[in-house]
C-alpha positions in Angstrom: -75.2 9.0 -70.9 -72.0 7.3 -69.9 -72.2 5.6 -66.5 -69.4 6.2 -64.0 -68.5 3.6 -61.4 -65.7 2.7 -59.1 -63.3 0.0 -60.0 -63.5 -3.2 -57.9 -62.1 -2.9 -54.3 -59.2 -5.2 -55.2 -57.9 -2.6 -57.6 -56.9 -0.3 -54.7 -55.0 -2.9 -52.9 -51.2 -2.8 -53.3 -49.6 -5.7 -55.1 -46.3 -5.0 -53.3 -47.8 -5.5 -49.8 -48.3 -2.0 -48.5 -48.9 1.6 -49.5 -47.7 4.9 -48.2 -49.8 7.4 -46.4 -49.0 11.2 -46.5 -46.0 12.3 -44.6 -43.1 14.8 -44.6 -39.5 14.1 -43.9 -36.1 15.8 -43.6 -32.5 14.6 -43.1 -32.1 14.8 -39.3 -28.4 13.9 -39.3 -26.0 12.0 -41.4 -27.5 8.6 -40.4 -31.2 9.3 -39.9 -34.3 10.9 -41.4 -37.2 12.4 -39.4 -40.7 11.5 -40.6 -43.8 13.4 -39.5 -47.4 12.9 -40.7 -50.6 15.0 -40.6 -51.6 13.9 -37.1 -48.3 14.7 -35.4 -46.9 11.2 -35.3 -43.2 11.0 -35.9 -40.4 8.5 -36.4 -36.7 8.4 -37.0 -35.5 6.0 -39.7 -31.9 5.2 -40.6 -31.2 5.9 -44.3 -31.3 2.3 -45.5 -34.6 1.6 -43.7 -36.1 4.8 -45.1 -35.0 3.9 -48.7 -36.6 0.5 -48.3 -39.7 2.0 -46.8 -40.4 4.5 -49.7 -39.5 1.9 -52.3 -42.1 -0.4 -50.7 -39.6 -3.1 -50.1 -39.4 -2.9 -46.3 -39.6 -6.3 -44.6 -43.1 -6.6 -43.1 -41.7 -8.5 -40.1 -39.5 -5.8 -38.8 -40.2 -3.5 -35.9 -39.8 -0.5 -38.2 -42.6 -1.8 -40.4 -44.9 -2.4 -37.4 -44.2 1.0 -36.0 -44.8 2.8 -39.3 -48.1 0.9 -39.7 -49.2 1.7 -36.1 -48.4 5.4 -36.6 -50.2 5.6 -39.9 -47.2 6.1 -42.2 -48.3 3.1 -44.3 -51.2 0.6 -44.6 -51.7 -2.8 -46.0 -54.8 -4.5 -47.2 -58.0 -2.5 -47.7 -57.5 1.3 -47.3 -60.9 2.1 -45.8 -60.1 1.3 -42.1 -56.6 2.9 -41.8 -57.7 6.0 -43.7 -60.8 6.4 -41.5 -58.6 6.0 -38.4 -56.2 8.6 -39.8 -59.1 11.0 -40.5 -60.5 10.5 -37.0 -57.2 11.4 -35.5 -56.9 14.5 -37.7 -60.4 15.6 -36.8 -59.7 15.2 -33.1 -56.4 17.1 -33.4 -58.2 20.0 -35.1 -61.4 19.9 -33.1 -60.5 23.0 -31.1 -60.6 25.2 -34.2 -64.4 24.9 -34.3 -64.6 26.5 -30.9 -62.1 29.2 -31.6 -60.0 30.3 -28.6 -61.0 29.5 -25.1 -58.3 31.5 -23.3 -58.6 35.3 -23.0 -55.9 37.3 -21.3 -56.8 40.6 -19.6 -53.8 42.8 -18.8 -55.6 45.0 -16.2 -52.5 46.9 -15.2 -49.0 47.6 -16.5 -48.0 48.8 -13.0 -45.9 46.6 -10.8 -44.0 47.0 -7.6 -41.5 44.3 -8.6 -38.6 44.9 -11.1 -38.2 41.4 -12.4 -35.2 41.2 -14.8 -37.1 38.9 -17.2 -40.4 40.7 -17.2 -42.0 40.1 -20.6 -44.1 43.3 -20.2 -42.9 46.8 -20.6 -44.0 47.4 -17.1 -44.2 50.8 -15.4 -43.8 51.8 -11.8 -46.7 51.3 -9.3 -47.5 55.0 -8.9 -48.7 55.6 -12.5 -52.4 54.9 -12.4 -52.8 55.9 -16.0 -51.6 52.5 -17.0 -54.6 50.6 -15.6 -57.4 49.1 -17.7 -60.5 51.3 -17.6 -64.1 50.1 -16.9 -65.1 50.9 -20.5 -62.2 48.9 -22.0 -63.0 46.0 -19.7 -66.7 46.0 -21.0 -65.6 46.2 -24.6 -63.1 43.3 -24.1 -65.9 41.2 -22.6 -68.1 42.0 -25.6 -65.4 40.4 -27.7 -64.8 37.4 -25.4 -68.5 36.4 -25.5 -68.6 36.5 -29.3 -66.5 33.3 -29.3 -68.3 30.1 -30.2 -66.5 28.3 -27.4 -68.8 27.0 -24.7 -66.0 27.0 -22.1 -64.2 30.3 -21.5 -61.1 31.0 -19.4 -60.2 34.5 -18.4 -56.7 35.1 -17.1 -55.7 38.3 -15.4 -52.1 39.5 -16.0 -50.0 42.6 -15.6 -47.8 44.2 -14.5 -49.3 43.1 -11.2 -53.0 42.7 -11.7 -53.9 43.0 -8.0 -52.9 46.7 -8.3 -56.2 47.1 -10.2 -58.3 44.7 -8.1 -61.5 46.7 -8.6 -61.2 46.0 -12.4 -60.8 42.3 -11.7 -64.0 42.4 -9.6 -65.9 44.2 -12.4 -64.8 41.7 -15.0 -65.5 38.6 -12.9 -69.0 39.6 -12.0 -69.8 40.9 -15.5 -68.4 37.7 -17.1 -70.4 35.5 -14.7 -73.6 37.2 -15.6 -72.9 37.0 -19.3 -72.0 33.3 -19.0 -75.3 32.6 -17.4 -77.2 34.5 -20.1 -75.2 32.7 -22.8 -75.4 29.3 -21.1 -71.6 29.1 -21.1 -69.0 28.3 -18.4 -66.3 30.7 -17.4 -63.2 30.1 -15.3 -60.8 32.7 -13.9 -57.1 32.7 -13.1 -55.1 35.5 -11.6 -51.3 35.6 -12.4 -49.8 37.4 -9.4 -46.6 37.8 -7.5 -48.7 37.5 -4.3 -46.9 40.4 -2.6 -50.0 42.5 -2.4 -52.7 39.9 -1.8 -55.0 40.3 1.2 -57.3 38.1 3.1 -60.3 40.0 1.6 -59.0 39.4 -1.9 -58.5 35.7 -1.2 -62.0 35.4 0.2 -63.4 37.0 -2.9 -61.4 34.6 -5.1 -62.8 31.7 -3.0 -66.4 33.0 -3.5 -65.9 33.2 -7.3 -63.7 30.1 -7.8 -60.7 32.1 -9.0 -57.4 30.2 -9.4 -54.1 31.7 -8.5 -50.9 31.3 -10.6 -47.7 32.7 -9.1 -43.9 32.5 -9.6 -41.4 30.6 -7.5 -38.0 30.6 -9.0 -36.3 28.6 -6.3 -34.9 29.3 -2.9 -34.6 32.9 -1.6 -31.1 33.6 -3.1 -32.4 32.8 -6.6 -35.9 34.1 -6.3 -34.9 37.4 -4.8 -32.1 37.9 -7.4 -34.5 37.3 -10.3 -37.5 39.2 -8.8 -36.2 42.3 -6.9 -38.7 44.5 -5.1 -38.4 47.2 -2.4 -37.3 45.4 0.8 -35.7 42.5 -1.2 -38.4 40.2 0.3 -40.2 38.8 -2.7 -39.4 35.2 -1.8 -40.6 35.7 1.8 -43.9 37.2 0.7 -44.4 34.6 -2.0 -43.9 31.7 0.4 -46.0 33.2 3.1 -48.9 34.0 0.8 -48.8 30.7 -1.0 -49.7 29.3 2.4 -52.4 31.8 3.0 -53.9 31.2 -0.4 -53.9 27.5 0.1 -55.6 27.8 3.5 -58.5 29.8 2.0 -58.8 28.6 -1.6 -57.7 25.0 -1.2 -54.3 23.3 -1.7 -54.8 22.5 -5.4 -56.1 26.0 -6.3 -52.6 27.6 -6.2 -50.0 26.9 -8.9 -46.5 28.1 -9.5 -44.0 28.3 -12.3 -40.3 28.8 -12.4 -38.5 31.0 -15.0 -35.1 29.6 -16.0 -32.3 32.2 -16.0 -28.5 31.9 -16.1 -28.4 31.8 -12.3 -31.0 29.1 -12.0 -29.3 26.8 -14.5 -26.5 26.3 -12.0 -28.8 25.2 -9.1 -31.3 22.6 -10.3 -31.1 20.6 -7.1 -31.8 23.6 -4.9 -34.8 24.5 -7.1 -36.3 21.0 -6.9 -35.7 20.9 -3.2 -37.5 24.2 -2.8 -40.6 23.0 -4.7 -40.7 19.9 -2.6 -40.3 21.9 0.6 -43.3 24.1 -0.5 -45.5 21.1 -1.2 -45.7 21.2 -5.0 -46.0 17.9 -6.9 -44.5 19.2 -10.1 -42.4 22.1 -11.6 -43.6 24.1 -14.6 -40.6 25.4 -16.4 -40.8 28.7 -18.3 -38.0 30.1 -20.6 -37.3 33.8 -20.7 -39.5 35.5 -23.3 -37.7 38.0 -25.6 -40.2 40.8 -24.9 -40.7 43.9 -22.8 -38.2 44.5 -20.0 -36.4 41.2 -20.6 -34.9 42.7 -23.8 -33.0 45.3 -21.7 -31.6 42.7 -19.3 -30.8 39.8 -21.7 -27.1 39.9 -21.0 -27.7 39.7 -17.2 -30.3 36.9 -17.2 -29.1 34.8 -20.1 
């Protein structure tokens, strides 16, 4: 029988000083190419430098060479260590796939008392109770959630306005908590709400069950109320008042806000930043308008 063996280690070393690792590239503009590798590292190289790089004639003393080596576009010497490092980065980048998804969104109601121009849901008016999630649907959805191999689960309640179906939130929270104990998993809850309908009793329940709150704050009153109309034209006033109430009961860091950028808001960046500072936020999460639901009908208005 013929014996198979590897060639000596020296055979795999490049005689020209370095070897290329897998990457993709495209012509970014007339002067530069964009390079991206399997672990998400990227670089821009001017055309002469790129040509030298791929022809393996790039000067090893240049900054470009050192950057390419550090970001795993090339290696010199023995291949074992750089390839193992690249493999480790790749495994880390893809590790979440083994646990499947951790975030599960429950749209417990399509009803809403707001008429936000950019709403990504095909929301319906608040007097149509047929658009609420049923108890049976909630149980079936939780059956699916707890089939995930993920050990850490996050359930986010959305709408419409989810607080219009608060009893379903209560059912899901308490059922999920019991299931998580039985399955030896952890579960976290977030309610995405405009805060207009929140009550002290709801906040105390959220405190008891460690529920986080995510709301919208588009800027000062003239921006927020224009983007997020409701009966009484007081969305901003209710939001600010109830951010304070939620912080008082839940804790300062248990309430987050995001700002949706519209044509109106683009003209007032300073006012928006000032509003977030005034309300005690340390950062601003920017959200673009999603081309779904009600937003499709108002695209010309909101930009």
